N, C-alpha and C positions, 0 to 999 in steps of 0.2 A: 773763695778759690784764690790762691794767693796771683798776685800781678807780677808781670814780667816786661823787660825790654827786651828787643833784639835786635842787632845790627849785623849785617852780612856783606859782604863783599863776593860780587859774581865776576867773570870774567871780562875784560874789555871788549873781544870781538864777539860780544852779543848784542843784540840791538836793543833799544829801548823798550820794546813791547815784550822781547823775548825777557829780561831782565823783570819785568813789572808781572811776567806771567810767574816767574819764580816767586813772588809773594803772595801770589794766590794759590799757588800747588802748597807752598807750605803752611800757606793758613788753612786749606782741606785739613791738610796732617792734624793742625790742633784742633780741627772742628770733629775730626772722625774719630778723635781720643778724646772728647768732651770738653774742650776748650774752646774757646773763641775769642778770635781777632777785636779789639776796641778800636784801634785805628792804625793805619800804614801809611809810609809814606817814602817816595822814591826821591832819594837824594841826586841821583845824577849820576853822570862819568866823571870821576874825579882823580886828579894825580896825587900818588900813593908818596910817602916819603922814602920807602925803599922798594925793592921788586920784592916780587911774591909771587913764584913759579913763573918766573921771566916775565911777569906783566909789570906795567912801569904805572898803568891806570885801573880802575876796577867802577864797577855798577855799586852804587852803595844803595842800601835800603834798611828801612826803620819799622820793625812792628812791635806795636804797645798789643799785649794779651794778657788774658785772665784765665787761666788753665791750671789744672793738677801738675803736679812734679813730673809724672808719668808720660804726659803728653808731649811735653818740652823736650825731656829726654828721647823720648820718638824722634823728635823733629829736629834735634841736633844732631841724632845719629843718621838720620838721612838726608840732612845735609851735609854731614863730613864725608859721606859716601858719593853725593852727587859731582860730578866731573867739573859744573861751571861755579860750584861755591868754592871759594877759596880762604876765606875767614868767615867766621861766626862768634860773636859776642853774646852771651844773656846773663843780662844782670835781674835780682828779683828787687822790687821795688814797694813802697809800702801803700804808694798810691800813685796812679797815673796823671801827672799836669795836663790843665786846660789847655788847648789851642796847640797851635803848630811848635815842632821841637824848635830847638835854638839853633840849629843848623838850617830849617826853613824860614825863621825868621829875619827881615831884614836888618841892616846893621842900625839905622836909627830907633827902631822899635824895640830893640833888645834893652833890658834892664840891666843895668849893670851894678853889683856890688862895691861899696866903698872900700878901697884898700885899708890895710890896719897900718 
């Protein structure tokens, strides 16, 4: 099955548990449609570069999934209809990277590529 990475931003007035509950909710949507969540991360409440729907901050969440295209389309459709989700980004990847995402790694643990 194709592999995807999803990042979504939810409203700032949600609590941390409600924001993490959204991850579980949309993971269940993938599971119901024949996919599975490989890994998920809650990145926390972060300040955005510009306002989205009059919100200056948002709860960021990251999900790695292994799902058919129809399941991903259904999850994205439900995300766009959900009032608490402000933005969604889905990327198809060849393989999932091991370990935590770059956002969750500490600054000294990150491997930097040399500049050309």
